[in-house]
NUTI-886989 format. One record per residue: residue in one letter; x, y, z of N, C-alpha, C in turn. Coordinates in Angstrom, 3 decimals. Example, Ala and Ser with C-alpha at 12.3 -4.5 7.8 and 13.67 -1.06 7.14 Angstrom:
BEGIN
GULO   type      neast     nnorth        nup     caeast    canorth       caup      ceast     cnorth        cup
GULO      A     13.190     -5.690      7.800     12.300     -4.500      7.800     13.200     -3.300      7.800
GULO      S     12.850     -2.250      7.080     13.670     -1.060      7.140     12.900      0.030      7.870
***
This chain:
BEGIN
GULO   type      neast     nnorth        nup     caeast    canorth       caup      ceast     cnorth        cup
GULO      X    111.234    120.273    100.201    111.516    119.308    101.289    112.683    118.241    101.124
GULO      X    113.177    117.796    101.787    114.167    116.850    102.091    113.762    115.015    101.543
GULO      X    114.081    114.976    100.444    113.602    113.403     99.989    113.829    112.517    101.138
GULO      X    114.874    112.391    101.943    114.758    111.626    103.025    114.103    111.857    104.092
GULO      X    113.145    113.031    104.201    111.490    113.243    105.247    110.709    112.621    104.159
GULO      X    110.646    112.380    102.622    109.647    112.163    102.584    108.844    110.450    102.379
GULO      X    109.660    109.295    102.792    108.765    108.296    102.977    108.575    108.213    104.951
GULO      X    108.494    109.241    105.714    108.426    109.575    106.864    106.900    110.131    106.717
GULO      X    107.157    111.216    105.728    105.791    111.775    105.537    104.703    111.250    104.497
GULO      X    105.242    110.267    103.611    104.465    109.415    103.037    103.190    108.338    103.956
GULO      X    104.591    107.631    105.143    103.972    107.247    105.877    103.022    107.941    106.927
GULO      X    103.299    108.676    107.292    102.244    109.709    108.531    100.803    109.758    107.619
GULO      X    100.461    109.973    106.763    100.052    110.723    105.997     99.088    108.987    105.785
GULO      X     99.604    108.285    105.078     98.323    107.041    104.650     97.851    106.399    106.812
GULO      X     99.032    106.575    106.889     98.908    105.781    108.368     97.536    106.648    109.231
GULO      X     97.843    108.109    108.707     96.541    108.925    109.131     95.124    108.686    108.788
GULO      X     95.092    108.924    108.020     94.172    108.582    106.729     93.361    107.143    106.889
GULO      X     94.424    105.786    107.346     93.181    104.472    107.507     92.838    104.738    109.321
GULO      X     93.958    105.783    110.416     93.178    105.597    112.032     92.201    106.549    111.600
GULO      X     92.130    107.286    110.639     90.770    108.312    110.760     89.590    107.835    110.420
GULO      X     89.321    106.675    109.006     89.032    106.668    108.656     88.304    105.056    109.495
GULO      X     89.315    104.572    110.773     88.573    103.517    110.946     88.179    104.379    112.203
GULO      X     88.459    104.932    112.964     87.832    105.942    114.332     86.299    106.131    113.992
GULO      X     86.036    107.309    112.238     84.983    107.453    112.557     83.737    106.081    111.775
GULO      X     84.473    105.138    111.073     83.778    104.157    110.637     83.573    103.135    112.126
GULO      X     84.361    102.872    113.123     83.896    102.596    114.752     82.695    103.142    115.439
GULO      X     83.173    104.502    115.311     81.647    105.297    116.062     80.473    104.801    114.874
GULO      X     80.239    104.559    114.253     79.463    104.409    113.646     78.789    102.906    113.339
GULO      X     79.732    102.386    113.382     79.324    100.863    113.607     79.276    100.229    114.851
GULO      X     80.374    100.566    115.368     80.499     99.817    116.673     79.787     99.422    117.654
GULO      X     78.787    100.498    118.007     77.799     99.902    118.853     76.858     98.603    118.125
GULO      X     76.660     98.468    116.748     75.821     97.554    116.091     76.787     95.828    116.541
GULO      X     78.135     96.268    116.344     79.252     95.288    116.608     79.019     94.896    117.607
GULO      X     78.951     95.917    118.873     79.158     94.890    120.316     77.344     94.601    120.580
GULO      X     76.583     95.309    120.344     75.028     94.151    120.046     74.953     93.051    119.576
GULO      X     75.418     92.968    118.745     75.940     91.561    118.316     76.353     90.298    118.617
GULO      X     77.267     90.905    119.164     77.962     90.287    120.445     77.086     89.842    121.401
GULO      X     76.802     91.182    122.225     76.063     90.193    123.681     75.180     90.001    123.266
GULO      X     74.427     90.398    121.629     73.122     89.305    121.403     73.193     87.361    121.693
GULO      X     74.728     87.268    121.449     74.863     85.652    121.719     74.202     85.097    122.923
GULO      X     74.140     86.382    123.953     73.982     85.473    125.367     72.697     86.358    125.642
GULO      X     71.531     86.534    124.584     70.482     87.142    124.946     69.312     85.449    125.186
GULO      X     67.848     86.049    125.928     66.790     84.928    126.377     66.756     84.362    124.864
GULO      X     66.038     83.218    125.063     65.089     82.741    124.127     63.908     82.539    124.393
GULO      X     62.658     83.699    123.919     61.476     83.716    123.786     60.227     83.367    123.329
GULO      X     59.318     82.425    123.914     58.386     82.665    122.533     57.686     83.207    122.161
GULO      X     57.338     83.290    120.415     56.415     84.160    120.028     56.019     83.922    119.031
GULO      X     55.608     85.214    117.729     54.733     84.519    116.862     55.190     85.252    115.037
GULO      X     55.381     84.932    114.187     55.620     86.338    113.507     53.977     86.608    112.589
GULO      X     53.895     88.236    113.113     52.989     88.831    112.618     52.835     89.234    110.893
GULO      X     54.195     89.616    110.490     53.913     89.638    109.100     55.268     89.518    108.701
GULO      X     55.730     89.472    107.445     56.912     88.998    106.589     57.045     89.777    105.311
GULO      X     57.953     91.121    104.818     58.082     91.443    103.367     59.555     91.139    103.130
GULO      X     60.206     91.272    101.914     61.587     92.228    101.438     61.439     93.211    101.749
GULO      X     62.484     93.801    101.895     62.671     95.404    101.838     63.922     95.591    100.458
GULO      X     63.216     96.636     99.593     64.570     96.542     98.524     64.612     98.355     98.505
GULO      X     65.720     98.145     98.397     66.460     99.838     98.458     67.398    100.141     96.843
GULO      X     68.017    101.156     96.896     68.986    101.140     95.863     70.147    101.819     96.135
GULO      X     71.390    100.430     95.490     72.808    100.796     96.487     73.320    101.619     95.524
GULO      X     74.339    101.993     96.510     75.356    103.149     95.660     75.794    102.970     94.844
GULO      X     75.741    101.667     93.936     76.523    101.558     93.096     75.583    101.582     91.523
GULO      X     74.136    102.013     92.029     72.926    101.428     91.003     72.106    100.770     91.023
GULO      X     73.037     99.710     92.023     71.725     98.105     91.487     70.823     98.348     92.888
GULO      X     70.030     97.496     93.074     69.225     97.393     93.980     69.342     95.876     94.967
GULO      X     69.563     96.625     96.103     69.855     95.466     97.259     68.529     94.975     98.398
GULO      X     68.532     94.062     98.578     67.590     93.049     99.404     67.426     92.930    100.573
GULO      X     66.790     92.844    101.914     66.970     92.355    102.824     65.531     92.080    103.646
GULO      X     65.039     90.835    104.485     63.736     90.800    104.837     63.772     91.501    106.042
GULO      X     62.134     91.817    106.611     61.945     92.508    107.249     60.106     91.602    107.692
GULO      X     60.766     91.281    109.019     59.654     91.283    109.565     58.943     91.999    111.041
GULO      X     58.134     91.584    111.698     56.913     91.912    112.839     56.227     90.657    113.971
GULO      X     56.626     90.779    114.880     57.075     89.521    115.738     55.974     89.806    117.103
GULO      X     54.995     89.035    117.584     54.855     89.137    118.760     55.305     88.228    120.150
GULO      X     55.699     88.508    121.295     56.327     87.683    121.898     55.977     88.102    123.452
GULO      X     56.095     87.277    124.715     55.596     87.893    125.639     57.251     87.860    126.453
GULO      X     57.654     88.930    127.121     58.420     89.589    127.788     57.955     90.674    129.078
GULO      X     59.187     89.893    130.113     58.497     91.502    131.490     57.125     91.211    131.509
GULO      X     56.563     90.320    131.832     54.792     90.833    132.089     53.900     91.138    130.949
GULO      X     54.543     91.276    130.012     53.559     92.616    129.302     53.852     91.425    127.472
GULO      X     52.864     91.580    126.880     52.848     91.416    125.482     53.617     92.065    124.313
GULO      X     54.693     91.582    124.593     55.665     92.645    123.494     55.615     92.723    121.462
GULO      X     56.004     93.714    120.873     55.935     93.748    119.579     57.470     93.704    118.908
GULO      X     58.148     93.345    117.907     59.582     93.647    117.292     59.125     93.632    116.297
GULO      X     60.274     94.248    115.294     60.291     94.443    114.246     61.458     94.404    113.425
GULO      X     61.895     93.711    112.211     63.522     93.619    111.779     63.644     92.359    111.247
GULO      X     64.651     91.927    111.571     65.185     90.406    111.679     66.769     90.424    112.515
GULO      X     68.031     90.492    111.623     68.667     90.915    112.841     69.453     92.204    113.275
GULO      X     70.231     92.465    113.655     70.911     93.331    114.088     71.601     94.690    113.481
GULO      X     72.250     93.726    112.290     73.439     94.794    111.148     72.133     95.657    110.709
GULO      X     71.156     95.084    110.172     70.165     95.260    109.080     70.994     95.447    107.624
GULO      X     72.022     94.992    107.026     72.438     94.526    106.387     72.050     94.166    104.617
GULO      X     71.813     95.167    103.392     71.001     94.729    102.578     71.795     94.053    101.595
GULO      X     71.867     93.516    101.322     72.616     92.456     99.751     71.378     91.966     98.332
GULO      X     72.730     92.069     97.886     71.929     91.388     96.186     71.669     90.236     96.192
GULO      X     72.033     89.410     97.352     70.773     87.656     97.342     69.740     87.833     97.798
GULO      X     68.854     87.849     96.520     67.171     87.890     96.724     67.065     86.293     97.291
GULO      X     67.500     85.275     96.613     67.450     83.987     97.575     67.526     84.112     98.826
GULO      X     68.167     84.861     99.333     68.549     84.062    100.577     67.121     84.716    101.432
GULO      X     67.124     86.059    100.863     65.748     86.818    101.803     64.313     86.102    101.712
GULO      X     64.101     85.302     99.996     63.265     84.995     99.883     63.280     83.759    100.916
GULO      X     64.094     83.133    101.089     64.181     81.960    102.009     64.058     82.129    103.541
GULO      X     64.390     82.919    103.764     63.730     83.564    105.093     62.016     84.320    105.379
GULO      X     62.024     84.422    104.150     60.211     84.778    104.576     59.365     82.961    104.088
GULO      X     60.338     82.155    103.006     59.809     80.916    103.600     60.067     80.059    104.777
GULO      X     60.934     80.380    105.735     61.276     80.279    106.842     60.521     80.444    108.009
GULO      X     60.311     81.732    108.199     59.145     82.229    109.019     57.892     82.960    107.958
GULO      X     56.801     82.028    107.893     55.587     82.770    107.358     54.782     83.474    108.523
GULO      X     54.140     83.812    107.936     52.933     84.467    108.881     51.974     83.803    109.541
GULO      X     51.942     83.769    110.903     51.494     83.050    111.809     52.677     81.292    112.748
GULO      X     53.826     81.421    111.872     54.464     80.653    112.944     55.020     80.954    114.015
GULO      X     54.858     79.989    114.739     55.612     80.085    116.445     56.945     80.470    115.965
GULO      X     57.566     80.662    116.846     59.600     80.915    116.836     59.630     81.563    118.148
GULO      X     61.262     81.842    117.901     61.801     81.888    118.927     62.582     83.251    119.119
GULO      X     62.342     83.977    119.549     62.994     85.225    119.334     63.949     85.610    120.848
GULO      X     64.733     86.453    120.389     65.769     86.472    121.127     65.919     88.169    121.725
GULO      X     65.511     88.116    122.860     65.641     88.898    123.881     66.369     89.584    124.697
GULO      X     66.289     90.791    124.786     67.276     91.473    125.755     67.458     91.627    126.953
GULO      X     68.319     90.958    128.014     67.606     90.183    129.138     67.731     92.092    130.286
GULO      X     68.128     92.778    129.701     68.023     93.941    130.416     67.567     95.125    129.740
GULO      X     66.716     94.726    129.018     65.546     95.483    127.713     64.436     94.667    127.599
GULO      X     63.198     93.842    127.927     62.205     93.246    127.636     61.858     93.805    126.153
GULO      X     61.917     95.040    125.699     61.202     95.838    124.536     62.176     95.737    123.435
GULO      X     63.147     94.775    123.660     64.608     95.110    122.699     64.327     93.644    122.088
GULO      X     64.260     92.963    120.831     64.468     92.193    120.637     64.929     91.567    119.537
GULO      X     65.200     90.660    118.333     65.533     90.288    116.902     65.064     89.231    116.743
GULO      X     64.751     88.791    115.775     64.748     87.045    115.486     65.212     86.500    114.903
GULO      X     66.745     86.710    114.389     67.883     85.846    114.740     69.047     87.009    114.395
GULO      X     69.999     86.219    115.100     71.366     87.054    115.436     71.991     86.348    113.882
GULO      X     72.219     87.292    113.046     73.006     87.351    111.938     74.547     86.478    111.862
GULO      X     75.007     85.571    110.945     76.379     84.958    111.248     76.983     86.132    111.324
GULO      X     78.596     85.836    111.201     79.301     86.660    110.992     79.902     87.541    109.593
GULO      X     79.561     86.127    109.066     80.228     86.275    107.509     79.071     87.415    107.176
GULO      X     77.810     87.851    107.465     77.294     89.056    106.959     77.402     90.190    107.370
GULO      X     78.581     90.350    108.620     78.851     91.158    109.330     80.232     91.955    108.737
GULO      X     80.574     91.551    107.772     81.959     91.993    107.078     81.587     93.595    106.981
GULO      X     80.922     94.317    106.481     81.377     95.845    106.883     81.488     96.188    108.261
GULO      X     81.085     95.862    109.151     81.487     96.425    110.595     82.537     96.342    110.941
GULO      X     83.360     94.503    110.454     84.738     94.632    110.526     85.598     95.387    110.192
GULO      X     85.279     95.951    109.364     86.033     96.668    108.067     87.268     97.633    109.122
GULO      X     85.875     99.093    109.805     86.641     99.981    110.153     87.629     99.146    111.288
GULO      X     87.502     98.389    111.969     88.219     98.223    112.685     89.911     97.704    112.609
GULO      X     89.848     96.709    110.977     90.640     96.294    110.318     91.537     97.172    110.175
GULO      X     90.787     98.846    109.937     91.157    100.045    109.150     92.483    100.754    110.665
GULO      X     91.475    100.423    111.531     92.293    101.190    112.992     94.084    100.370    113.302
GULO      X     93.853     98.608    113.151     94.534     98.214    113.145     95.618     98.075    112.126
GULO      X     95.366     98.304    110.854     96.440     98.760    109.990     97.113     99.972    110.041
GULO      X     96.554    101.158    110.100     96.670    102.501    111.013     97.994    101.902    111.736
GULO      X     97.741    101.165    112.804     98.379    101.483    113.780     99.938    101.070    113.822
GULO      X     99.604    100.221    112.580    100.847     98.874    112.228    101.645    100.297    111.269
GULO      X    101.037    100.700    110.371    101.807    101.336    109.457    102.117    102.756    110.610
GULO      X    101.797    103.331    111.774    102.333    104.506    111.897    103.587    103.876    113.067
GULO      X    103.806    102.378    113.475    104.650    101.848    114.404    105.862    102.045    113.072
GULO      X    105.520    101.267    111.604    106.750    100.940    111.020    107.407    102.719    110.704
GULO      X    106.258    103.086    110.374    106.924    104.597    109.794    107.844    105.353    111.130
GULO      X    107.090    105.293    112.378    107.739    105.862    113.406    109.283    104.691    113.460
GULO      X    109.600    103.926    113.850    110.780    103.126    113.957    111.879    103.231    112.828
GULO      X    110.903    103.645    111.639    111.732    103.210    110.365    112.625    105.244    110.113
GULO      X    111.885    105.858    110.954    112.104    107.358    110.813    113.462    107.462    112.031
GULO      X    113.799    106.798    113.096    114.438    106.065    114.003    115.142    105.430    113.702
GULO      X    115.526    105.077    112.391    116.670    104.150    112.141    116.684    103.046    112.876
GULO      X    115.784    102.052    113.046    116.038    100.863    113.046    116.222     99.522    112.334
GULO      X    116.047    100.174    111.057    115.665     99.139    109.995    117.208     99.026    109.130
GULO      X    117.978    100.037    109.785    119.129    100.476    109.114    120.493     99.259    108.686
GULO      X    121.144     99.070    108.217    121.970     97.822    107.654    122.954     97.654    108.958
GULO      X    122.863     98.684    109.566    124.051     98.733    110.605    123.610     98.783    112.546
GULO      X    122.090     98.386    112.274    121.208     98.721    113.750    121.392     97.451    114.687
GULO      X    121.447     97.450    115.727    121.870     96.505    116.900    120.168     96.685    116.907
GULO      X    118.930     97.724    116.965    118.346     97.298    117.170    117.487     95.904    117.562
GULO      X    117.137     95.310    118.397    116.489     93.457    118.239    115.299     93.556    117.365
GULO      X    114.370     94.676    117.839    113.197     94.746    116.716    113.673     95.253    115.168
GULO      X    114.462     95.841    115.106    115.147     96.550    113.473    115.292     95.021    112.955
GULO      X    116.679     94.199    113.657    117.341     93.376    112.929    116.209     91.824    112.854
GULO      X    115.261     91.873    113.367    114.351     90.599    113.521    113.536     91.219    112.090
GULO      X    113.238     92.717    111.563    112.738     92.958    110.613    113.091     92.549    109.440
GULO      X    114.565     93.126    109.419    115.298     92.967    108.256    115.539     91.289    108.161
GULO      X    115.401     90.489    108.897    115.953     89.075    108.512    114.830     88.399    108.328
GULO      X    113.510     88.786    108.544    111.969     88.419    108.134    111.994     88.721    107.135
GULO      X    112.340     89.867    106.246    111.920     90.319    104.709    112.834     89.572    104.272
GULO      X    114.139     89.361    104.620    114.868     88.959    103.999    114.662     87.393    103.106
GULO      X    114.285     86.425    104.481    113.887     85.513    104.371    112.663     85.287    102.977
GULO      X    111.489     86.889    103.933    110.259     86.307    102.785    110.799     86.753    101.449
GULO      X    111.569     87.626    101.201    111.699     88.023     99.863    112.948     86.852     98.604
GULO      X    112.853     85.672     99.641    113.664     84.565     98.501    112.380     84.288     97.485
GULO      X    112.650     84.267     96.082    111.639     83.733     95.642    110.581     82.691     95.703
GULO      X    111.444     81.468     96.052    111.130     80.603     96.973    109.489     80.924     97.736
GULO      X    109.927     81.386     98.732    108.855     81.859     99.581    108.304     82.556     98.990
GULO      X    108.130     83.341     98.386    107.212     84.354     97.897    106.437     83.855     97.210
GULO      X    106.956     82.920     95.813    105.824     81.854     95.424    105.140     80.756     96.335
GULO      X    105.495     80.905     97.479    104.939     79.076     98.476    103.480     80.613     99.077
GULO      X    103.850     81.386     98.920    102.896     82.451    100.137    101.726     82.954     99.091
GULO      X    101.924     82.952     98.127    101.170     83.818     96.924     99.995     81.934     96.359
GULO      X    101.068     80.951     96.573    100.540     79.957     96.183     99.337     79.598     96.913
GULO      X    100.136     80.386     98.393     98.816     79.527     99.238     97.406     81.105     99.959
GULO      X     97.645     81.952     99.025     96.874     82.835     99.096     95.858     82.279     98.039
GULO      X     96.532     82.303     97.029     95.511     81.853     95.875     94.174     80.485     96.198
GULO      X     95.385     79.609     96.845     94.187     78.285     97.443     93.067     79.140     97.880
GULO      X     93.716     79.556     99.285     92.748     79.998    100.140     91.132     80.964     99.685
GULO      X     92.243     81.732     98.767     90.989     82.569     98.148     90.159     81.707     97.093
GULO      X     90.432     81.110     95.908     89.655     79.811     95.383     88.567     79.088     96.272
GULO      X     89.490     78.528     97.571     88.766     77.645     98.077     87.611     78.253     98.865
GULO      X     87.787     79.182     99.142     86.653     80.255     99.697     85.707     80.152     98.633
GULO      X     85.786     80.899     97.513     85.257     81.640     96.035     83.847     79.925     95.990
GULO      X     85.151     79.073     96.471     83.811     77.392     96.107     83.233     77.787     96.669
GULO      X     83.700     77.356     98.400     82.524     77.553     99.416     81.471     78.636     99.579
GULO      X     81.425     79.285     98.721     80.726     80.471     98.775     79.494     80.038     97.468
GULO      X     80.101     79.430     96.379     79.303     79.149     95.270     78.140     77.818     96.060
GULO      X     78.879     77.381     96.564     78.247     75.995     97.056     77.418     76.287     97.831
GULO      X     77.429     77.409     99.058     76.532     77.888     99.813     75.629     78.346     99.499
GULO      X     75.503     79.138     98.319     74.953     80.063     97.933     74.195     80.001     96.280
GULO      X     74.242     78.408     96.086     73.664     77.772     95.358     73.823     78.405     93.774
GULO      X     75.334     79.202     93.398     75.332     79.715     91.695     76.579     79.216     91.649
GULO      X     77.297     79.515     90.291     78.318     78.986     89.507     79.413     80.420     89.405
GULO      X     78.996     81.235     90.038     79.656     82.426     89.827     81.340     82.162     90.773
GULO      X     81.300     82.105     91.407     82.209     80.899     92.330     83.076     80.141     91.919
GULO      X     82.625     79.242     91.717     83.488     78.569     90.605     84.283     78.559     89.878
GULO      X     83.339     79.480     88.684     84.282     80.654     87.410     85.308     80.913     87.726
GULO      X     84.942     82.648     89.126     86.057     83.110     89.199     87.341     81.985     89.949
GULO      X     87.017     81.254     90.596     88.266     79.928     90.984     88.719     79.788     90.252
GULO      X     88.059     79.122     88.772     88.831     78.605     87.439     89.870     79.916     87.343
GULO      X     89.655     80.622     86.939     89.730     81.769     86.416     90.867     82.585     87.407
GULO      X     91.310     82.224     88.389     92.318     82.639     89.134     93.370     81.492     88.905
GULO      X     92.767     80.364     89.159     93.978     79.121     89.350     94.475     78.790     87.700
GULO      X     93.851     78.951     87.126     94.055     79.182     84.898     95.454     79.828     85.629
GULO      X     95.341     81.554     86.051     95.892     82.681     85.674     97.336     82.262     86.720
GULO      X     97.117     81.548     88.178     97.734     81.400     88.467     98.857     80.144     88.030
GULO      X     98.374     78.889     87.064     98.876     78.580     86.720    100.098     78.536     85.361
GULO      X     99.284     79.881     85.048    100.268     80.236     83.533    101.354     81.129     84.089
GULO      X    101.008     81.871     85.159    102.015     82.988     85.944    103.376     81.522     86.090
GULO      X    103.114     80.665     86.688    104.123     79.480     87.108    105.037     79.402     86.079
GULO      X    103.850     78.722     85.037    105.272     78.798     83.690    106.217     79.401     83.364
GULO      X    105.706     80.873     83.577    106.692     81.272     82.440    108.327     82.016     83.841
GULO      X    109.257     81.337     83.275    110.158     81.419     84.411    111.302     82.487     83.888
GULO      X    111.039     83.585     84.841    112.292     85.040     84.821    113.744     84.467     83.936
GULO      X    113.887     85.444     82.502    115.231     85.306     82.087    115.330     83.795     81.107
GULO      X    113.716     83.645     80.806    113.979     82.408     79.753    113.588     83.660     78.186
GULO      X    113.925     83.319     77.378    113.286     84.018     76.487    113.695     83.019     74.914
GULO      X    113.354     83.910     74.015    113.164     83.099     72.767    114.815     83.250     72.513
GULO      X    115.555     81.428     71.406    116.719     81.640     71.502    116.884     82.417     70.213
GULO      X    118.324     82.858     70.184    117.855     83.884     68.584    118.928     82.932     67.973
GULO      X    118.350     82.999     66.793    119.046     82.015     65.750    120.471     82.919     65.138
***
């Protein structure tokens, strides 16, 4: 194999893997994501909780995950209907506190507002999960986007758009952008910004969940960034 062709074949392989995983995941999880989107316009109907429990399962990593599970009754389509579940994605997590809080929020016999599909009165959910609980459903589309971006750069690189003497406007723009981004000051600013966003997210998550894990991780990352920023390339011990 010609060494000059290696980047092209590697780019095709990685982009193809990302696209394949994204398409398979989108086929598997896409209907749930679309249903979650449509549920934002569903009708709210009065109902009543019949039962509630915590469903526990073994996760792929060997731990146990939980999710709340309810049954309820409501009036829709001129009939008495029954529904079960909780939300749409049926995502199980290790957050037992959230599941217990859901049971306390919806005790047996409590009056509720059920979200009912206007096109199918027998289709209902108790709550529409926040987007933060559906991260796993957004991963496949992200893989498709990454695969398309990788394919774009692989193909345009093969066409020579990024050569030093290129006259292609897109290639010249990308070269100029990389020239700016690879400056030490710009790279350090981007790294610090990413760390600040990650640490802020961890702190927010800890406050929302009522635990200290996020605070500890944020402090660890901040300390690591501080230590890294103190090191200056080219500095070493003076020889006597």
